[in-house]
C-alpha positions as CSV (number, residue, x, y, z in Angstrom):
1,M,-105.0,2.9,162.1
2,K,-105.7,2.0,165.7
3,L,-108.8,1.0,166.8
4,F,-109.5,1.6,170.6
5,L,-112.3,-0.7,172.8
6,D,-114.5,1.3,174.8
7,S,-115.1,-1.0,177.5
8,A,-114.1,-1.1,181.3
9,N,-116.0,-5.0,181.1
10,L,-113.7,-7.7,181.5
11,V,-115.4,-9.7,178.8
12,E,-115.4,-7.5,176.7
13,I,-112.0,-6.6,176.9
14,E,-111.0,-10.0,176.9
15,E,-112.9,-10.8,173.3
16,A,-111.3,-8.1,172.3
17,L,-107.6,-9.1,173.5
18,V,-108.6,-12.9,171.8
19,R,-109.7,-11.4,168.3
20,G,-106.1,-9.4,168.1
21,F,-107.3,-6.3,166.6
22,V,-107.6,-4.1,170.1
23,S,-104.9,-1.4,169.9
24,G,-105.7,0.5,172.9
25,I,-108.7,0.0,175.8
26,T,-110.1,4.0,176.7
27,T,-112.8,3.7,180.2
28,N,-114.2,6.7,182.4
29,P,-116.5,7.0,185.3
30,S,-119.8,5.8,183.6
31,I,-118.6,2.8,182.0
32,L,-117.0,1.8,185.3
33,S,-119.9,2.7,187.3
34,K,-121.9,-0.2,185.0
35,E,-119.7,-2.9,185.9
36,E,-120.3,-4.9,189.7
37,K,-119.6,-2.6,192.4
38,G,-116.5,-2.3,194.2
39,D,-113.2,-0.5,194.2
40,Y,-112.5,1.0,190.9
41,Q,-109.2,0.5,191.7
42,K,-109.2,-3.2,191.7
43,H,-111.1,-3.4,188.6
44,I,-108.6,-1.2,186.8
45,H,-105.6,-3.5,188.2
46,K,-107.9,-6.7,186.5
47,I,-108.3,-4.9,183.5
48,I,-104.4,-4.3,183.6
49,G,-104.1,-8.5,184.3
50,L,-105.8,-8.9,181.0
51,L,-103.4,-6.9,179.1
52,E,-100.3,-8.5,180.4
53,K,-102.0,-12.5,180.3
54,Y,-102.2,-11.6,176.6
55,G,-98.5,-10.0,176.4
56,V,-99.9,-6.6,175.2
57,G,-98.5,-3.0,176.0
58,I,-101.1,-1.2,175.2
59,P,-102.6,2.6,176.0
60,L,-105.3,2.4,178.9
61,S,-107.0,5.8,179.2
62,V,-108.5,6.1,183.4
63,E,-110.4,9.2,183.5
64,V,-110.5,11.3,186.8
65,F,-114.2,11.8,189.4
66,T,-113.6,15.2,190.3
67,A,-114.3,19.0,188.9
68,N,-111.8,20.3,190.8
69,P,-108.4,21.1,188.6
70,A,-105.8,20.9,192.4
71,E,-107.5,17.2,192.7
72,M,-107.4,16.2,189.3
73,I,-103.7,16.9,189.7
74,E,-103.4,14.1,192.9
75,Q,-105.8,11.6,191.5
76,A,-103.3,11.4,188.1
77,R,-100.5,11.2,190.6
78,G,-102.3,8.4,192.6
79,F,-103.6,6.7,189.5
80,M,-99.6,6.6,188.5
81,R,-98.4,5.5,191.4
82,A,-101.7,3.1,192.1
83,F,-101.5,0.6,188.9
84,D,-97.5,1.0,188.0
85,Y,-98.6,0.5,183.9
86,P,-96.5,1.7,181.7
87,D,-99.1,2.6,178.9
88,L,-101.1,4.3,181.3
89,Y,-103.0,7.4,180.1
90,V,-105.2,9.6,182.1
91,K,-108.3,11.5,181.3
92,I,-109.0,15.3,181.6
93,P,-112.1,16.8,179.9
94,V,-111.5,19.9,178.1
95,G,-112.3,23.5,179.9
96,W,-110.0,26.5,180.9
97,D,-109.2,25.7,184.1
98,E,-108.2,22.1,182.9
99,L,-105.5,22.9,180.4
100,G,-103.5,24.2,183.4
101,V,-104.0,20.8,184.2
102,I,-102.5,19.1,181.4
103,H,-99.6,21.1,181.4
104,E,-98.8,20.3,184.5
105,L,-99.0,16.5,184.5
106,R,-97.3,17.4,180.8
107,Q,-94.2,18.8,183.1
108,R,-94.7,15.7,185.6
109,N,-94.5,12.8,182.3
110,I,-97.9,11.9,182.9
111,R,-99.2,11.3,179.6
112,V,-103.2,12.9,179.1
113,N,-105.9,11.8,177.1
114,C,-107.9,15.5,176.9
115,T,-111.8,14.3,176.4
116,C,-115.1,15.5,175.4
117,C,-113.4,17.8,173.2
118,M,-116.1,19.4,170.7
119,S,-114.5,21.7,168.3
120,V,-111.5,22.6,166.6
121,N,-110.4,24.9,168.9
122,H,-110.4,22.7,171.8
123,S,-107.8,20.2,169.8
124,I,-105.8,23.0,169.2
125,L,-105.8,24.3,172.6
126,A,-105.6,20.6,173.8
127,A,-102.7,19.6,172.0
128,A,-100.7,22.8,172.5
129,A,-101.1,22.5,176.8
130,G,-99.5,19.4,176.2
131,A,-102.1,16.5,175.6
132,S,-101.2,13.0,174.9
133,I,-104.4,12.3,172.9
134,V,-107.3,15.4,171.8
135,S,-110.3,12.7,171.8
136,L,-113.7,14.2,170.0
137,F,-117.2,13.3,170.6
138,Y,-118.2,12.4,167.1
139,G,-121.8,11.4,168.0
140,R,-122.8,14.4,170.6
141,I,-120.6,16.9,168.1
142,K,-123.6,15.2,165.5
143,D,-126.1,16.0,168.2
144,T,-125.0,19.9,167.8
145,G,-126.1,20.1,164.0
146,Q,-122.5,20.1,163.3
147,D,-120.7,18.0,160.6
148,A,-118.8,16.0,162.6
149,S,-116.6,14.6,159.8
150,A,-115.3,18.2,159.0
151,V,-114.5,19.0,162.3
152,V,-112.3,15.3,162.5
153,R,-110.6,16.7,159.3
154,A,-110.3,20.2,160.3
155,A,-108.3,18.7,163.6
156,A,-106.5,16.0,162.1
157,E,-104.9,18.6,159.0
158,I,-104.1,21.4,161.6
159,L,-102.6,18.9,164.1
160,K,-100.3,16.8,161.9
161,V,-98.9,20.2,160.3
162,G,-98.3,21.9,163.6
163,D,-95.3,21.3,165.7
164,V,-97.1,18.3,168.4
165,D,-96.8,15.1,169.4
166,V,-100.1,13.8,169.7
167,E,-102.8,11.8,168.7
168,L,-106.4,12.7,167.2
169,L,-109.4,9.8,168.5
170,V,-113.0,10.2,167.8
171,G,-115.4,8.6,170.5
172,S,-118.5,8.9,170.7
173,I,-119.3,6.4,168.3
174,R,-123.3,4.8,167.6
175,H,-122.9,3.8,164.5
176,P,-120.5,1.1,162.1
177,S,-120.4,4.2,159.6
178,D,-119.5,6.4,161.9
179,V,-115.4,4.1,162.4
180,M,-114.6,4.6,158.7
181,E,-116.4,8.2,158.6
182,A,-114.0,9.0,161.6
183,F,-110.6,6.9,159.9
184,L,-111.3,8.6,156.7
185,A,-111.8,12.5,158.4
186,G,-108.3,11.8,159.3
187,A,-108.6,10.1,162.7
188,D,-105.4,8.1,163.8
189,I,-108.1,6.1,166.6
190,V,-111.4,5.3,166.7
191,T,-112.9,4.2,169.9
192,V,-115.7,1.7,169.5
193,P,-118.3,0.4,172.0
194,P,-118.1,-3.4,171.4
195,P,-122.0,-3.3,170.8
196,I,-120.7,-1.4,167.2
197,L,-117.7,-3.5,166.6
198,R,-119.8,-6.5,166.7
199,Q,-122.1,-4.8,164.0
200,M,-119.0,-4.1,162.3
C-alpha cells in the first residue's frame, strides 16, 4: 500500500512529508499551472529540494507538455538531464503513438508513468510497452458510467500474472471512499489530492 500526493504545491508537499505517510509525488501541467508563475524547472527543483531536505528518496512524476511523440522523447531526456533525480518518472499519456514513446524511453532506461489510462486494455498495452507505472483515472472512469472498482480489479489481476515489472496506480480521486475502493480492488498505489487526504 503506497499513498502518493497529487500536488505541486510546496506547502502541501511539506505538510505531507512532515506527517511521514507520503510514498511519492505526482504532478502534471495542470497542477503546475496553479502554482506561482515562473520557470517550471525551478519549481520542480524546489520540490526535489524538499524531498532531499526530509531525506526521502521517493518517486516524483513529471509530465511532458507536448502532444508530439518525437518532442515527448526529447522532453523526457531533457527532464532527466535537468533534474538529475534518481527516482524521477516521466508521465506519458496513453495513446497509440505514445506506446512507441514509452517503448523508446524504456530502451533508454527512463522510467515512465503512463497516465490517463481509462480501461484494462490501456493498462495492458502500457505495461507491455514498458511503463513502470500504469495510472488508471478512477473518477473519470466513473464519469463514463463504468464500475471503476471492477476496472481496477481486472487490471490488477492481469498485470500481476503477466510477465511485466509494473505498478498499478489509481488517480483522479474525488472522494475518500475512492481511496479505500481502489486499494481493495488491488491498486499498488493511490495518488490523492491534499483536500481528500485531509478529509481522510
